[in-house]
Backbone of each chain as nested JSON, in Angstrom:
{
  "chains": [
    {"id": "A", "residues": [
      {"number": 1, "name": "MET", "atoms": {"N": [0.836, -1.199, 0.0], "CA": [0.0, 0.0, 0.0], "C": [0.862, 1.237, 0.0]}},
      {"number": 2, "name": "ALA", "atoms": {"N": [0.355, 2.274, -0.63], "CA": [1.166, 3.473, -0.711], "C": [0.284, 4.708, -0.646]}},
      {"number": 3, "name": "LEU", "atoms": {"N": [0.891, 5.793, -0.272], "CA": [0.201, 7.068, -0.176], "C": [1.007, 8.077, -0.994]}},
      {"number": 4, "name": "PRO", "atoms": {"N": [0.376, 8.708, -1.997], "CA": [1.149, 9.648, -2.811], "C": [1.574, 10.896, -2.026]}},
      {"number": 5, "name": "ILE", "atoms": {"N": [2.641, 11.514, -2.466], "CA": [3.196, 12.683, -1.785], "C": [2.148, 13.777, -1.59]}},
      {"number": 6, "name": "GLU", "atoms": {"N": [1.379, 14.067, -2.631], "CA": [0.388, 15.149, -2.539], "C": [-0.636, 14.877, -1.444]}},
      {"number": 7, "name": "GLU", "atoms": {"N": [-0.995, 13.612, -1.3], "CA": [-1.965, 13.214, -0.276], "C": [-1.377, 13.445, 1.129]}},
      {"number": 8, "name": "ILE", "atoms": {"N": [-0.128, 13.092, 1.294], "CA": [0.535, 13.295, 2.595], "C": [0.585, 14.782, 2.922]}},
      {"number": 9, "name": "LYS", "atoms": {"N": [0.96, 15.591, 1.923], "CA": [1.04, 17.041, 2.149], "C": [-0.315, 17.614, 2.541]}},
      {"number": 10, "name": "LYS", "atoms": {"N": [-1.347, 17.136, 1.857], "CA": [-2.702, 17.627, 2.128], "C": [-3.104, 17.31, 3.569]}},
      {"number": 11, "name": "LEU", "atoms": {"N": [-2.815, 16.084, 3.992], "CA": [-3.173, 15.676, 5.353], "C": [-2.433, 16.525, 6.381]}},
      {"number": 12, "name": "ILE", "atoms": {"N": [-1.155, 16.739, 6.137], "CA": [-0.37, 17.497, 7.12], "C": [-0.862, 18.94, 7.201]}},
      {"number": 13, "name": "THR", "atoms": {"N": [-1.079, 19.569, 6.03], "CA": [-1.492, 20.979, 6.074], "C": [-2.92, 21.159, 6.585]}},
      {"number": 14, "name": "SER", "atoms": {"N": [-3.726, 20.093, 6.554], "CA": [-5.063, 20.254, 7.116], "C": [-5.008, 20.431, 8.639]}},
      {"number": 15, "name": "SER", "atoms": {"N": [-3.977, 19.856, 9.279], "CA": [-3.836, 20.044, 10.732], "C": [-2.798, 21.106, 11.084]}},
      {"number": 16, "name": "ILE", "atoms": {"N": [-1.837, 21.297, 10.202], "CA": [-0.759, 22.253, 10.47], "C": [-0.713, 23.221, 9.281]}},
      {"number": 17, "name": "PRO", "atoms": {"N": [-1.625, 24.204, 9.276], "CA": [-1.834, 25.025, 8.075], "C": [-0.586, 25.792, 7.611]}},
      {"number": 18, "name": "ASP", "atoms": {"N": [0.272, 26.203, 8.539], "CA": [1.42, 27.015, 8.102], "C": [2.644, 26.155, 7.748]}},
      {"number": 19, "name": "ALA", "atoms": {"N": [2.463, 24.851, 7.667], "CA": [3.617, 23.968, 7.47], "C": [4.283, 24.152, 6.099]}},
      {"number": 20, "name": "SER", "atoms": {"N": [5.616, 24.293, 6.12], "CA": [6.372, 24.156, 4.869], "C": [6.847, 22.716, 4.835]}},
      {"number": 21, "name": "ILE", "atoms": {"N": [6.536, 22.039, 3.778], "CA": [6.798, 20.593, 3.739], "C": [7.649, 20.237, 2.536]}},
      {"number": 22, "name": "GLU", "atoms": {"N": [8.673, 19.496, 2.8], "CA": [9.52, 18.99, 1.722], "C": [9.513, 17.475, 1.849]}},
      {"number": 23, "name": "ILE", "atoms": {"N": [9.067, 16.784, 0.822], "CA": [9.025, 15.322, 0.928], "C": [9.834, 14.704, -0.201]}},
      {"number": 24, "name": "LYS", "atoms": {"N": [10.631, 13.753, 0.162], "CA": [11.381, 13.017, -0.859], "C": [10.9, 11.579, -0.909]}},
      {"number": 25, "name": "ASP", "atoms": {"N": [10.734, 11.082, -2.106], "CA": [10.425, 9.676, -2.283], "C": [11.774, 8.96, -2.409]}},
      {"number": 26, "name": "LEU", "atoms": {"N": [12.148, 8.282, -1.339], "CA": [13.541, 7.801, -1.244], "C": [13.875, 6.712, -2.262]}},
      {"number": 27, "name": "MET", "atoms": {"N": [12.89, 5.858, -2.555], "CA": [13.172, 4.722, -3.435], "C": [12.434, 4.842, -4.772]}},
      {"number": 28, "name": "GLY", "atoms": {"N": [11.647, 5.897, -4.92], "CA": [10.842, 6.034, -6.125], "C": [9.714, 5.013, -6.194]}},
      {"number": 29, "name": "ASP", "atoms": {"N": [9.246, 4.562, -5.034], "CA": [8.212, 3.514, -5.025], "C": [6.93, 3.949, -4.311]}},
      {"number": 30, "name": "ASN", "atoms": {"N": [6.799, 5.276, -4.051], "CA": [5.622, 5.771, -3.334], "C": [5.435, 5.115, -1.96]}},
      {"number": 31, "name": "ASN", "atoms": {"N": [6.484, 4.643, -1.382], "CA": [6.315, 3.911, -0.123], "C": [7.384, 4.208, 0.924]}},
      {"number": 32, "name": "HIS", "atoms": {"N": [8.486, 4.791, 0.511], "CA": [9.548, 5.151, 1.46], "C": [9.838, 6.635, 1.326]}},
      {"number": 33, "name": "TYR", "atoms": {"N": [9.36, 7.396, 2.302], "CA": [9.492, 8.84, 2.212], "C": [10.351, 9.397, 3.339]}},
      {"number": 34, "name": "SER", "atoms": {"N": [10.875, 10.581, 3.042], "CA": [11.492, 11.333, 4.11], "C": [10.969, 12.762, 4.004]}},
      {"number": 35, "name": "ALA", "atoms": {"N": [10.588, 13.34, 5.131], "CA": [9.962, 14.656, 5.104], "C": [10.639, 15.622, 6.061]}},
      {"number": 36, "name": "ILE", "atoms": {"N": [10.777, 16.872, 5.594], "CA": [11.197, 17.955, 6.49], "C": [10.016, 18.902, 6.602]}},
      {"number": 37, "name": "ILE", "atoms": {"N": [9.589, 19.118, 7.826], "CA": [8.387, 19.915, 8.043], "C": [8.713, 21.065, 8.984]}},
      {"number": 38, "name": "LYS", "atoms": {"N": [8.391, 22.282, 8.532], "CA": [8.639, 23.459, 9.373], "C": [7.319, 24.123, 9.693]}},
      {"number": 39, "name": "SER", "atoms": {"N": [7.164, 24.497, 10.968], "CA": [5.918, 25.165, 11.351], "C": [6.115, 25.956, 12.633]}},
      {"number": 40, "name": "LYS", "atoms": {"N": [5.337, 27.027, 12.748], "CA": [5.333, 27.789, 14.01], "C": [4.69, 26.966, 15.125]}},
      {"number": 41, "name": "MET", "atoms": {"N": [3.823, 26.029, 14.755], "CA": [3.157, 25.227, 15.778], "C": [4.138, 24.34, 16.556]}},
      {"number": 42, "name": "PHE", "atoms": {"N": [5.344, 24.167, 16.015], "CA": [6.346, 23.342, 16.716], "C": [7.102, 24.139, 17.775]}},
      {"number": 43, "name": "ASN", "atoms": {"N": [6.978, 25.481, 17.676], "CA": [7.783, 26.319, 18.57], "C": [7.53, 25.978, 20.036]}},
      {"number": 44, "name": "GLY", "atoms": {"N": [8.614, 25.728, 20.744], "CA": [8.518, 25.478, 22.173], "C": [8.124, 24.049, 22.538]}},
      {"number": 45, "name": "LEU", "atoms": {"N": [7.835, 23.214, 21.547], "CA": [7.472, 21.822, 21.866], "C": [8.704, 20.924, 21.868]}},
      {"number": 46, "name": "SER", "atoms": {"N": [8.622, 19.838, 22.612], "CA": [9.691, 18.84, 22.569], "C": [9.638, 18.134, 21.217]}},
      {"number": 47, "name": "ARG", "atoms": {"N": [10.742, 17.497, 20.828], "CA": [10.772, 16.733, 19.58], "C": [9.631, 15.707, 19.529]}},
      {"number": 48, "name": "ILE", "atoms": {"N": [9.434, 15.051, 20.669], "CA": [8.385, 14.026, 20.714], "C": [7.027, 14.645, 20.385]}},
      {"number": 49, "name": "ASP", "atoms": {"N": [6.728, 15.788, 20.996], "CA": [5.433, 16.409, 20.754], "C": [5.325, 16.96, 19.332]}},
      {"number": 50, "name": "GLN", "atoms": {"N": [6.442, 17.434, 18.78], "CA": [6.43, 17.893, 17.384], "C": [6.083, 16.741, 16.447]}},
      {"number": 51, "name": "HIS", "atoms": {"N": [6.733, 15.607, 16.668], "CA": [6.462, 14.452, 15.806], "C": [5.033, 13.937, 16.012]}},
      {"number": 52, "name": "LYS", "atoms": {"N": [4.554, 14.022, 17.265], "CA": [3.175, 13.578, 17.525], "C": [2.176, 14.42, 16.746]}},
      {"number": 53, "name": "LEU", "atoms": {"N": [2.438, 15.726, 16.651], "CA": [1.553, 16.593, 15.866], "C": [1.478, 16.108, 14.414]}},
      {"number": 54, "name": "VAL", "atoms": {"N": [2.635, 15.769, 13.869], "CA": [2.667, 15.292, 12.482], "C": [1.928, 13.959, 12.363]}},
      {"number": 55, "name": "TYR", "atoms": {"N": [2.217, 13.033, 13.293], "CA": [1.547, 11.728, 13.25], "C": [0.035, 11.889, 13.342]}},
      {"number": 56, "name": "LYS", "atoms": {"N": [-0.404, 12.796, 14.236], "CA": [-1.855, 12.996, 14.42], "C": [-2.477, 13.519, 13.13]}},
      {"number": 57, "name": "SER", "atoms": {"N": [-1.737, 14.382, 12.416], "CA": [-2.282, 14.937, 11.175], "C": [-2.481, 13.839, 10.128]}},
      {"number": 58, "name": "LEU", "atoms": {"N": [-1.745, 12.767, 10.251], "CA": [-1.846, 11.671, 9.276], "C": [-2.979, 10.695, 9.613]}},
      {"number": 59, "name": "LYS", "atoms": {"N": [-3.675, 11.001, 10.704], "CA": [-4.914, 10.311, 11.069], "C": [-4.859, 8.789, 10.964]}},
      {"number": 60, "name": "GLY", "atoms": {"N": [-3.934, 8.217, 11.693], "CA": [-3.915, 6.754, 11.788], "C": [-3.212, 6.044, 10.645]}},
      {"number": 61, "name": "ARG", "atoms": {"N": [-2.778, 6.797, 9.632], "CA": [-2.116, 6.119, 8.511], "C": [-0.685, 5.716, 8.855]}},
      {"number": 62, "name": "MET", "atoms": {"N": [-0.075, 6.503, 9.732], "CA": [1.299, 6.194, 10.115], "C": [1.339, 4.865, 10.836]}},
      {"number": 63, "name": "GLY", "atoms": {"N": [2.241, 4.01, 10.419], "CA": [2.328, 2.69, 11.04], "C": [1.402, 1.699, 10.353]}},
      {"number": 64, "name": "ASN", "atoms": {"N": [0.556, 2.187, 9.44], "CA": [-0.289, 1.29, 8.668], "C": [0.101, 1.38, 7.187]}},
      {"number": 65, "name": "GLU", "atoms": {"N": [-0.716, 2.108, 6.372], "CA": [-0.31, 2.15, 4.951], "C": [0.939, 3.002, 4.739]}},
      {"number": 66, "name": "LEU", "atoms": {"N": [1.251, 3.826, 5.736], "CA": [2.485, 4.605, 5.634], "C": [3.515, 3.979, 6.559]}},
      {"number": 67, "name": "HIS", "atoms": {"N": [4.286, 3.067, 6.042], "CA": [5.256, 2.388, 6.9], "C": [6.506, 3.243, 7.064]}},
      {"number": 68, "name": "ALA", "atoms": {"N": [6.948, 3.797, 5.942], "CA": [8.266, 4.407, 5.972], "C": [8.21, 5.893, 5.652]}},
      {"number": 69, "name": "LEU", "atoms": {"N": [7.952, 6.68, 6.674], "CA": [8.054, 8.13, 6.533], "C": [8.955, 8.616, 7.656]}},
      {"number": 70, "name": "SER", "atoms": {"N": [10.158, 8.985, 7.308], "CA": [10.988, 9.526, 8.376], "C": [10.793, 11.037, 8.399]}},
      {"number": 71, "name": "ILE", "atoms": {"N": [10.818, 11.575, 9.597], "CA": [10.414, 12.966, 9.792], "C": [11.526, 13.776, 10.452]}},
      {"number": 72, "name": "VAL", "atoms": {"N": [11.746, 14.968, 9.916], "CA": [12.54, 15.955, 10.638], "C": [11.634, 17.164, 10.83]}},
      {"number": 73, "name": "THR", "atoms": {"N": [11.486, 17.621, 12.076], "CA": [10.649, 18.791, 12.324], "C": [11.531, 19.971, 12.701]}},
      {"number": 74, "name": "GLU", "atoms": {"N": [11.13, 21.153, 12.231], "CA": [11.886, 22.365, 12.579], "C": [10.922, 23.48, 12.946]}},
      {"number": 75, "name": "GLU", "atoms": {"N": [11.372, 24.313, 13.886], "CA": [10.549, 25.467, 14.265], "C": [10.693, 26.556, 13.205]}},
      {"number": 76, "name": "LYS", "atoms": {"N": [9.668, 27.418, 13.124], "CA": [9.723, 28.506, 12.136], "C": [10.007, 29.817, 12.824]}}
    ]},
    {"id": "B", "residues": [
      {"number": 1, "name": "MET", "atoms": {"N": [-1.702, -10.529, 33.397], "CA": [-1.322, -9.153, 33.708], "C": [-1.733, -8.237, 32.547]}},
      {"number": 2, "name": "GLU", "atoms": {"N": [-2.205, -7.094, 32.905], "CA": [-2.584, -6.155, 31.853], "C": [-1.347, -5.691, 31.095]}},
      {"number": 3, "name": "ILE", "atoms": {"N": [-1.522, -5.398, 29.812], "CA": [-0.378, -5.083, 28.971], "C": [0.34, -3.809, 29.431]}},
      {"number": 4, "name": "LYS", "atoms": {"N": [-0.463, -2.852, 29.91], "CA": [0.129, -1.592, 30.38], "C": [1.072, -1.845, 31.562]}},
      {"number": 5, "name": "GLU", "atoms": {"N": [0.62, -2.728, 32.463], "CA": [1.44, -3.092, 33.621], "C": [2.715, -3.786, 33.165]}},
      {"number": 6, "name": "LYS", "atoms": {"N": [2.552, -4.661, 32.19], "CA": [3.698, -5.416, 31.679], "C": [4.743, -4.453, 31.095]}},
      {"number": 7, "name": "ILE", "atoms": {"N": [4.274, -3.457, 30.335], "CA": [5.183, -2.48, 29.732], "C": [5.882, -1.667, 30.816]}},
      {"number": 8, "name": "LYS", "atoms": {"N": [5.087, -1.236, 31.804], "CA": [5.671, -0.467, 32.914], "C": [6.778, -1.264, 33.599]}},
      {"number": 9, "name": "ASN", "atoms": {"N": [6.493, -2.542, 33.864], "CA": [7.499, -3.396, 34.507], "C": [8.758, -3.503, 33.657]}},
      {"number": 10, "name": "LEU", "atoms": {"N": [8.561, -3.643, 32.345], "CA": [9.719, -3.777, 31.447], "C": [10.581, -2.515, 31.455]}},
      {"number": 11, "name": "ILE", "atoms": {"N": [9.947, -1.347, 31.353], "CA": [10.765, -0.12, 31.272], "C": [11.338, 0.259, 32.637]}},
      {"number": 12, "name": "ASN", "atoms": {"N": [10.691, -0.197, 33.706], "CA": [11.273, 0.064, 35.025], "C": [12.431, -0.885, 35.327]}},
      {"number": 13, "name": "ALA", "atoms": {"N": [12.352, -2.087, 34.779], "CA": [13.368, -3.094, 35.092], "C": [14.62, -2.955, 34.227]}},
      {"number": 14, "name": "ASN", "atoms": {"N": [14.494, -2.219, 33.099], "CA": [15.634, -2.088, 32.197], "C": [15.963, -0.61, 31.986]}},
      {"number": 15, "name": "ASP", "atoms": {"N": [17.162, -0.207, 32.38], "CA": [17.549, 1.204, 32.254], "C": [17.41, 1.686, 30.813]}},
      {"number": 16, "name": "VAL", "atoms": {"N": [17.854, 0.843, 29.882], "CA": [17.722, 1.186, 28.465], "C": [16.923, 0.073, 27.8]}},
      {"number": 17, "name": "CYS", "atoms": {"N": [15.744, 0.433, 27.363], "CA": [14.801, -0.57, 26.884], "C": [14.342, -0.182, 25.488]}},
      {"number": 18, "name": "LEU", "atoms": {"N": [14.579, -1.079, 24.533], "CA": [14.199, -0.787, 23.147], "C": [13.136, -1.768, 22.668]}},
      {"number": 19, "name": "PHE", "atoms": {"N": [11.96, -1.241, 22.37], "CA": [10.912, -2.066, 21.761], "C": [11.153, -2.044, 20.26]}},
      {"number": 20, "name": "MET", "atoms": {"N": [11.348, -3.203, 19.692], "CA": [11.803, -3.261, 18.304], "C": [11.182, -4.44, 17.565]}},
      {"number": 21, "name": "LYS", "atoms": {"N": [11.363, -4.415, 16.228], "CA": [10.945, -5.559, 15.424], "C": [12.171, -6.432, 15.214]}},
      {"number": 22, "name": "GLY", "atoms": {"N": [12.114, -7.638, 15.749], "CA": [13.279, -8.513, 15.726], "C": [14.101, -8.309, 16.991]}},
      {"number": 23, "name": "THR", "atoms": {"N": [15.325, -8.793, 16.96], "CA": [16.204, -8.696, 18.126], "C": [17.443, -7.886, 17.736]}},
      {"number": 24, "name": "PRO", "atoms": {"N": [18.198, -7.411, 18.719], "CA": [19.419, -6.645, 18.384], "C": [20.35, -7.415, 17.439]}},
      {"number": 25, "name": "ASP", "atoms": {"N": [20.408, -8.733, 17.585], "CA": [21.28, -9.519, 16.7], "C": [20.637, -9.853, 15.362]}},
      {"number": 26, "name": "ALA", "atoms": {"N": [19.319, -9.836, 15.333], "CA": [18.621, -10.131, 14.076], "C": [17.407, -9.212, 13.92]}},
      {"number": 27, "name": "PRO", "atoms": {"N": [17.682, -7.92, 13.665], "CA": [16.561, -6.978, 13.499], "C": [15.751, -7.317, 12.249]}},
      {"number": 28, "name": "GLN", "atoms": {"N": [14.438, -7.099, 12.32], "CA": [13.559, -7.446, 11.2], "C": [13.095, -6.211, 10.434]}},
      {"number": 29, "name": "CYS", "atoms": {"N": [13.665, -5.054, 10.751], "CA": [13.216, -3.819, 10.11], "C": [14.368, -2.83, 10.17]}},
      {"number": 30, "name": "GLY", "atoms": {"N": [14.531, -2.06, 9.098], "CA": [15.655, -1.133, 9.01], "C": [15.668, -0.078, 10.104]}},
      {"number": 31, "name": "PHE", "atoms": {"N": [14.48, 0.375, 10.509], "CA": [14.411, 1.409, 11.541], "C": [14.837, 0.846, 12.893]}},
      {"number": 32, "name": "SER", "atoms": {"N": [14.38, -0.37, 13.18], "CA": [14.785, -1.019, 14.431], "C": [16.285, -1.28, 14.432]}},
      {"number": 33, "name": "MET", "atoms": {"N": [16.795, -1.646, 13.27], "CA": [18.232, -1.92, 13.168], "C": [19.035, -0.638, 13.413]}},
      {"number": 34, "name": "ALA", "atoms": {"N": [18.56, 0.481, 12.878], "CA": [19.294, 1.744, 13.016], "C": [19.442, 2.136, 14.487]}},
      {"number": 35, "name": "VAL", "atoms": {"N": [18.348, 2.008, 15.238], "CA": [18.413, 2.399, 16.654], "C": [19.278, 1.408, 17.443]}},
      {"number": 36, "name": "SER", "atoms": {"N": [19.071, 0.131, 17.164], "CA": [19.854, -0.893, 17.837], "C": [21.358, -0.686, 17.57]}},
      {"number": 37, "name": "ASN", "atoms": {"N": [21.699, -0.348, 16.323], "CA": [23.108, -0.128, 15.992], "C": [23.68, 1.109, 16.687]}},
      {"number": 38, "name": "ALA", "atoms": {"N": [22.866, 2.155, 16.813], "CA": [23.325, 3.367, 17.512], "C": [23.669, 3.027, 18.962]}},
      {"number": 39, "name": "LEU", "atoms": {"N": [22.804, 2.229, 19.596], "CA": [23.042, 1.855, 20.994], "C": [24.29, 0.973, 21.113]}},
      {"number": 40, "name": "LYS", "atoms": {"N": [24.442, 0.067, 20.157], "CA": [25.627, -0.805, 20.175], "C": [26.891, 0.033, 20.001]}},
      {"number": 41, "name": "HIS", "atoms": {"N": [26.795, 1.006, 19.094], "CA": [27.94, 1.866, 18.821], "C": [28.385, 2.611, 20.088]}},
      {"number": 42, "name": "LEU", "atoms": {"N": [27.406, 2.994, 20.911], "CA": [27.723, 3.733, 22.142], "C": [28.082, 2.785, 23.29]}},
      {"number": 43, "name": "LYS", "atoms": {"N": [28.068, 1.478, 22.98], "CA": [28.452, 0.46, 23.954], "C": [27.645, 0.539, 25.256]}},
      {"number": 44, "name": "VAL", "atoms": {"N": [26.362, 0.766, 25.106], "CA": [25.501, 0.787, 26.285], "C": [24.757, -0.551, 26.356]}},
      {"number": 45, "name": "ASN", "atoms": {"N": [24.585, -1.044, 27.574], "CA": [23.79, -2.261, 27.741], "C": [22.327, -1.923, 27.545]}},
      {"number": 46, "name": "PHE", "atoms": {"N": [21.651, -2.681, 26.702], "CA": [20.216, -2.431, 26.552], "C": [19.478, -3.724, 26.338]}},
      {"number": 47, "name": "ASN", "atoms": {"N": [18.186, -3.653, 26.654], "CA": [17.35, -4.812, 26.461], "C": [16.462, -4.575, 25.233]}},
      {"number": 48, "name": "GLY", "atoms": {"N": [16.654, -5.372, 24.201], "CA": [15.833, -5.257, 23.002], "C": [14.652, -6.202, 23.104]}},
      {"number": 49, "name": "ILE", "atoms": {"N": [13.451, -5.643, 23.064], "CA": [12.262, -6.484, 23.205], "C": [11.556, -6.599, 21.856]}},
      {"number": 50, "name": "ASN", "atoms": {"N": [11.424, -7.826, 21.424], "CA": [10.879, -8.096, 20.097], "C": [9.347, -8.077, 20.122]}},
      {"number": 51, "name": "VAL", "atoms": {"N": [8.767, -7.022, 19.57], "CA": [7.305, -6.918, 19.604], "C": [6.634, -7.873, 18.623]}},
      {"number": 52, "name": "LEU", "atoms": {"N": [7.404, -8.418, 17.699], "CA": [6.815, -9.352, 16.732], "C": [6.431, -10.677, 17.391]}},
      {"number": 53, "name": "GLU", "atoms": {"N": [6.969, -10.908, 18.596], "CA": [6.625, -12.15, 19.296], "C": [5.333, -12.029, 20.087]}},
      {"number": 54, "name": "ASP", "atoms": {"N": [4.806, -10.83, 20.188], "CA": [3.648, -10.624, 21.055], "C": [2.76, -9.52, 20.473]}},
      {"number": 55, "name": "GLU", "atoms": {"N": [1.684, -9.91, 19.833], "CA": [0.814, -8.943, 19.162], "C": [0.21, -7.947, 20.164]}},
      {"number": 56, "name": "ASN", "atoms": {"N": [-0.075, -8.401, 21.385], "CA": [-0.603, -7.498, 22.417], "C": [0.377, -6.398, 22.748]}},
      {"number": 57, "name": "LEU", "atoms": {"N": [1.633, -6.809, 22.813], "CA": [2.682, -5.847, 23.131], "C": [2.867, -4.874, 21.975]}},
      {"number": 58, "name": "ARG", "atoms": {"N": [2.816, -5.406, 20.77], "CA": [2.998, -4.583, 19.572], "C": [1.969, -3.459, 19.51]}},
      {"number": 59, "name": "GLN", "atoms": {"N": [0.706, -3.777, 19.828], "CA": [-0.339, -2.745, 19.853], "C": [-0.255, -1.934, 21.137]}},
      {"number": 60, "name": "GLY", "atoms": {"N": [0.0, -2.631, 22.246], "CA": [-0.01, -1.987, 23.565], "C": [1.018, -0.875, 23.693]}},
      {"number": 61, "name": "ILE", "atoms": {"N": [2.186, -1.095, 23.115], "CA": [3.253, -0.095, 23.272], "C": [2.888, 1.189, 22.528]}},
      {"number": 62, "name": "LYS", "atoms": {"N": [2.138, 1.048, 21.426], "CA": [1.728, 2.24, 20.668], "C": [0.739, 3.084, 21.47]}},
      {"number": 63, "name": "GLU", "atoms": {"N": [-0.14, 2.397, 22.193], "CA": [-1.111, 3.122, 23.015], "C": [-0.442, 3.691, 24.253]}},
      {"number": 64, "name": "PHE", "atoms": {"N": [0.472, 2.933, 24.806], "CA": [1.162, 3.345, 26.032], "C": [1.811, 4.712, 25.858]}},
      {"number": 65, "name": "SER", "atoms": {"N": [2.502, 4.892, 24.732], "CA": [3.261, 6.12, 24.516], "C": [2.527, 7.11, 23.609]}},
      {"number": 66, "name": "ASP", "atoms": {"N": [1.343, 6.701, 23.107], "CA": [0.642, 7.515, 22.115], "C": [1.559, 7.814, 20.934]}},
      {"number": 67, "name": "TRP", "atoms": {"N": [2.202, 6.778, 20.453], "CA": [3.2, 6.905, 19.391], "C": [2.948, 5.752, 18.413]}},
      {"number": 68, "name": "PRO", "atoms": {"N": [2.75, 6.06, 17.117], "CA": [2.218, 5.017, 16.227], "C": [3.242, 4.053, 15.638]}},
      {"number": 69, "name": "THR", "atoms": {"N": [4.522, 4.276, 15.887], "CA": [5.514, 3.44, 15.201], "C": [6.464, 2.746, 16.168]}},
      {"number": 70, "name": "ILE", "atoms": {"N": [7.133, 1.757, 15.63], "CA": [8.149, 0.989, 16.336], "C": [9.408, 1.072, 15.483]}},
      {"number": 71, "name": "PRO", "atoms": {"N": [10.575, 1.263, 16.004], "CA": [11.019, 1.123, 17.395], "C": [10.634, 2.295, 18.314]}},
      {"number": 72, "name": "GLN", "atoms": {"N": [10.707, 2.003, 19.608], "CA": [10.538, 3.012, 20.645], "C": [11.609, 2.785, 21.707]}},
      {"number": 73, "name": "LEU", "atoms": {"N": [12.294, 3.867, 22.021], "CA": [13.38, 3.77, 23.007], "C": [12.989, 4.425, 24.333]}},
      {"number": 74, "name": "TYR", "atoms": {"N": [13.239, 3.699, 25.413], "CA": [13.012, 4.219, 26.764], "C": [14.319, 4.188, 27.53]}},
      {"number": 75, "name": "ILE", "atoms": {"N": [14.618, 5.31, 28.18], "CA": [15.801, 5.357, 29.037], "C": [15.347, 5.78, 30.427]}},
      {"number": 76, "name": "LYS", "atoms": {"N": [15.702, 4.977, 31.418], "CA": [15.254, 5.215, 32.801], "C": [13.748, 5.477, 32.842]}},
      {"number": 77, "name": "SER", "atoms": {"N": [12.999, 4.618, 32.194], "CA": [11.535, 4.646, 32.171], "C": [10.939, 5.805, 31.388]}},
      {"number": 78, "name": "GLU", "atoms": {"N": [11.781, 6.621, 30.77], "CA": [11.248, 7.768, 30.034], "C": [11.284, 7.495, 28.533]}},
      {"number": 79, "name": "PHE", "atoms": {"N": [10.192, 7.827, 27.841], "CA": [10.14, 7.653, 26.396], "C": [11.033, 8.701, 25.727]}},
      {"number": 80, "name": "ILE", "atoms": {"N": [11.992, 8.247, 24.961], "CA": [12.963, 9.148, 24.322], "C": [12.547, 9.468, 22.896]}},
      {"number": 81, "name": "GLY", "atoms": {"N": [12.027, 8.475, 22.189], "CA": [11.571, 8.746, 20.829], "C": [11.634, 7.511, 19.962]}},
      {"number": 82, "name": "GLY", "atoms": {"N": [11.279, 7.73, 18.697], "CA": [11.362, 6.68, 17.698], "C": [12.647, 6.82, 16.906]}},
      {"number": 83, "name": "CYS", "atoms": {"N": [12.675, 6.153, 15.764], "CA": [13.916, 6.096, 14.988], "C": [14.447, 7.478, 14.588]}},
      {"number": 84, "name": "ASP", "atoms": {"N": [13.566, 8.355, 14.096], "CA": [14.027, 9.665, 13.611], "C": [14.675, 10.486, 14.718]}},
      {"number": 85, "name": "ILE", "atoms": {"N": [13.998, 10.527, 15.865], "CA": [14.504, 11.339, 16.982], "C": [15.808, 10.745, 17.514]}},
      {"number": 86, "name": "VAL", "atoms": {"N": [15.829, 9.428, 17.675], "CA": [17.04, 8.793, 18.219], "C": [18.218, 8.983, 17.253]}},
      {"number": 87, "name": "LYS", "atoms": {"N": [17.926, 8.863, 15.963], "CA": [18.987, 9.036, 14.961], "C": [19.554, 10.465, 15.019]}},
      {"number": 88, "name": "GLU", "atoms": {"N": [18.648, 11.418, 15.105], "CA": [19.056, 12.826, 15.196], "C": [19.892, 13.062, 16.459]}},
      {"number": 89, "name": "MET", "atoms": {"N": [19.436, 12.501, 17.59], "CA": [20.176, 12.665, 18.854], "C": [21.548, 12.012, 18.765]}},
      {"number": 90, "name": "PHE", "atoms": {"N": [21.582, 10.853, 18.1], "CA": [22.849, 10.128, 17.958], "C": [23.833, 10.956, 17.121]}},
      {"number": 91, "name": "GLU", "atoms": {"N": [23.341, 11.511, 16.01], "CA": [24.226, 12.256, 15.112], "C": [24.741, 13.539, 15.748]}},
      {"number": 92, "name": "LYS", "atoms": {"N": [23.901, 14.161, 16.587], "CA": [24.321, 15.406, 17.237], "C": [25.142, 15.153, 18.497]}},
      {"number": 93, "name": "GLY", "atoms": {"N": [25.219, 13.899, 18.926], "CA": [25.954, 13.585, 20.156], "C": [25.091, 13.68, 21.402]}},
      {"number": 94, "name": "ASP", "atoms": {"N": [23.818, 14.046, 21.233], "CA": [22.939, 14.21, 22.394], "C": [22.61, 12.895, 23.085]}},
      {"number": 95, "name": "LEU", "atoms": {"N": [22.58, 11.813, 22.302], "CA": [22.251, 10.518, 22.901], "C": [23.378, 10.079, 23.838]}},
      {"number": 96, "name": "LYS", "atoms": {"N": [24.605, 10.287, 23.383], "CA": [25.762, 9.942, 24.207], "C": [25.739, 10.779, 25.494]}},
      {"number": 97, "name": "THR", "atoms": {"N": [25.485, 12.071, 25.337], "CA": [25.435, 12.959, 26.503], "C": [24.377, 12.493, 27.501]}},
      {"number": 98, "name": "LEU", "atoms": {"N": [23.198, 12.158, 26.972], "CA": [22.105, 11.718, 27.843], "C": [22.507, 10.445, 28.615]}},
      {"number": 99, "name": "LEU", "atoms": {"N": [23.107, 9.491, 27.896], "CA": [23.503, 8.237, 28.537], "C": [24.601, 8.475, 29.576]}},
      {"number": 100, "name": "GLU", "atoms": {"N": [25.476, 9.414, 29.282], "CA": [26.531, 9.744, 30.244], "C": [25.941, 10.398, 31.489]}},
      {"number": 101, "name": "GLU", "atoms": {"N": [25.005, 11.324, 31.249], "CA": [24.359, 12.003, 32.38], "C": [23.641, 11.017, 33.285]}},
      {"number": 102, "name": "LYS", "atoms": {"N": [23.027, 10.007, 32.657], "CA": [22.307, 8.998, 33.453], "C": [23.261, 7.914, 33.969]}},
      {"number": 103, "name": "LYS", "atoms": {"N": [24.538, 8.106, 33.737], "CA": [25.588, 7.176, 34.181], "C": [25.367, 5.755, 33.647]}},
      {"number": 104, "name": "LEU", "atoms": {"N": [24.992, 5.689, 32.378], "CA": [24.76, 4.38, 31.768], "C": [25.906, 3.959, 30.852]}},
      {"number": 105, "name": "ILE", "atoms": {"N": [26.773, 4.908, 30.524], "CA": [28.002, 4.557, 29.814], "C": [29.167, 5.278, 30.473]}}
    ]}
  ]
}
């Protein structure tokens, strides 16, 4: 199962509207991604809470159809 | 025993506790392998718990930490993060510092 990049971006920005998102398809297979996400909503949060915000925006897909999305979060 | 209790006992009994897919010697997933290798590199004693052997544990650990993925690293009963966070901490030297502060290496 795979989730296209545009779909991932849409999900993230629906919960984190100011997010700047850069996603790379690591293997060219729509299944192994790496993302850099910047948002003001991360300001002052721990890394764990920043990543939780991203996971929550993906609404249960993380760990299921999205197996391989590595995340780097940055404050804006 | 309830799964939550079981997890609590595991993280309290092991200073460095890694919930992973496979074992440190035979990881079954690249992310689990990356964290396990970082810990090995820092020469810290850790207990790798294979969630693939126990479906209750595999689901339970995700609810316990409110974190949807595995691996998950706990140090002194505290959730440190998943693969991305641990990798970042390892590369910046923060993981080594944390382990030194906790007198684990």
